[in-house]
C-alpha positions in Angstrom: 0.2 0.1 -0.4 1.5 3.6 -0.9 1.5 6.1 1.4 -0.7 8.2 -0.1 -3.2 5.2 0.2 -1.9 5.0 3.7 -2.9 8.9 4.2 -6.7 9.2 2.2 -7.8 5.7 4.5 -6.5 7.6 7.8 -8.5 10.7 7.1 -11.7 8.6 5.5 -11.3 6.7 9.2 -11.1 9.7 11.0 -14.2 11.9 8.8 -16.5 8.4 9.4 -15.7 8.7 14.0 -16.5 12.6 13.4 -20.4 11.5 11.2 -20.7 8.8 13.9 -20.2 11.3 16.4 -22.3 14.1 15.2 -25.1 11.6 14.7 -25.2 10.2 18.4 -25.1 13.6 19.6 -28.0 15.1 17.4 -30.1 12.0 18.9 -29.1 12.3 22.0 -30.9 15.9 22.2 -33.7 15.4 20.2 -34.7 12.9 22.8 -33.8 15.5 25.8 -35.8 18.0 24.1 -39.2 19.1 26.4 -41.4 21.8 24.7 -43.1 24.2 26.9 -47.5 23.8 26.0 -50.0 26.3 27.9 -53.4 24.6 29.2 -55.2 25.8 25.9 -52.7 23.7 24.0 -53.2 20.4 26.2 -57.0 20.9 26.1 -56.7 21.0 22.5 -54.1 18.0 21.4 -51.3 19.3 20.6 -49.5 18.0 23.6 -48.0 14.8 23.2 -49.6 12.4 24.9 -46.6 9.6 25.3 -43.9 12.1 25.7 -42.9 14.2 28.7 -43.2 17.9 28.2 -43.8 21.2 30.1 -46.8 22.7 31.0 -47.2 26.4 32.4 -49.7 29.0 34.1 -51.6 29.5 36.9 -52.7 27.3 39.8 -56.3 27.9 40.6 -57.6 29.5 43.2 -59.6 27.0 45.6 -58.5 24.1 43.3 -55.4 22.7 45.5 -56.6 19.6 47.5 -54.0 17.2 49.3 -54.7 14.4 52.4 -52.9 15.6 55.4 -50.0 13.1 55.9 -49.0 12.4 52.1 -47.1 14.3 49.6 -49.5 13.2 46.6 -51.7 16.6 45.9 -53.9 18.2 42.9 -54.3 21.7 41.4 -55.5 22.3 38.2 -53.9 24.8 35.9 -55.6 27.8 33.7 -54.1 30.2 30.8 -57.7 32.2 31.8 -59.2 30.0 28.7 -58.6 26.2 29.4 -57.9 24.3 32.3 -55.8 20.9 33.2 -56.2 18.8 36.3 -52.4 18.3 37.8 -51.1 15.5 40.0 -48.0 15.5 41.5 -46.1 13.9 44.2 -43.2 15.3 46.4 -42.4 18.1 48.1 -44.4 21.4 46.5 -41.4 24.7 46.4 -41.9 26.6 49.2 -43.4 29.6 46.6 -45.9 27.4 45.6 -49.5 28.9 46.2 -53.1 29.3 44.9 -53.3 32.1 42.0 -49.1 31.5 41.5 -47.8 31.2 38.0 -46.0 27.8 38.0 -44.3 25.5 35.1 -44.4 21.7 35.8 -42.3 19.0 33.8 -44.1 15.4 33.3 -46.2 14.0 30.7 -49.8 12.9 30.0 -51.8 10.0 31.7 -54.7 8.5 29.5 -57.1 10.5 31.9 -56.4 13.4 30.2 -54.7 14.5 34.0 -50.9 16.0 33.3 -48.4 13.7 35.9 -46.2 15.9 36.7 -42.6 14.6 38.2 -41.5 17.8 38.8 -42.6 21.9 40.1 -41.3 25.2 39.6 -43.3 28.0 41.3 -41.9 31.8 40.1 -39.3 32.9 42.5 -40.8 36.4 43.5 -44.1 38.8 43.1 -42.9 40.3 39.5 -41.1 37.5 37.5 -42.5 35.0 35.1 -40.9 33.1 32.9 -41.7 35.2 29.4 -43.4 31.9 28.0 -45.9 31.6 30.8 -46.3 35.8 30.9 -47.1 36.0 27.2 -49.4 32.9 27.1 -51.2 33.9 30.1 -52.0 37.5 28.6 -53.4 36.2 25.4 -55.6 33.6 26.5 -56.6 36.3 29.4 -57.1 38.5 26.4 -59.7 36.3 24.9 -61.7 35.0 27.8 -64.9 34.4 28.2 -67.1 37.0 30.4 -68.0 34.5 32.3 -64.8 32.8 33.2 -64.2 34.1 37.2 -60.4 34.4 36.7 -59.2 37.9 35.4 -56.7 39.5 33.4 -55.6 41.3 36.1 -54.5 38.4 38.0 -51.9 37.5 35.6 -48.6 39.3 36.5 -46.4 40.9 33.4 -42.9 39.3 32.6 -40.1 41.2 34.5 -36.1 41.4 34.5 -35.0 38.1 36.4 -33.4 38.9 39.7 
């Protein structure tokens, strides 16, 4: 084998290794991407049924239910147009409360309930994740007149502190 051919095989081997590495990285990142949906998109069936995703909105006042001594909690999340029931087992963040904006990570059950494995609450009174604030603002503007939640209860997005 000539030296030129040896160099060609080395270069082809390196290119093949780089291509395999890039394809593995792309496949791994594709599986780990978690999209955000608001309650209206979940109700309309736009959220994936078998994959994990994030859902965000406001916790409906009077909807938090838990058994004493149990870590399981149920509450309803709204974007002022639609509501989605949420189940979570674990310790909730200290800032979690009714009327508060949250983001939950998890998946949709066959019953249409969002089963969360992580719940994140906004960290102060003024800040809300921009995607949640925009979604709530859009839905509040189109909310039906009989809805008990108002657009005034959705805080505007602000800078993170």
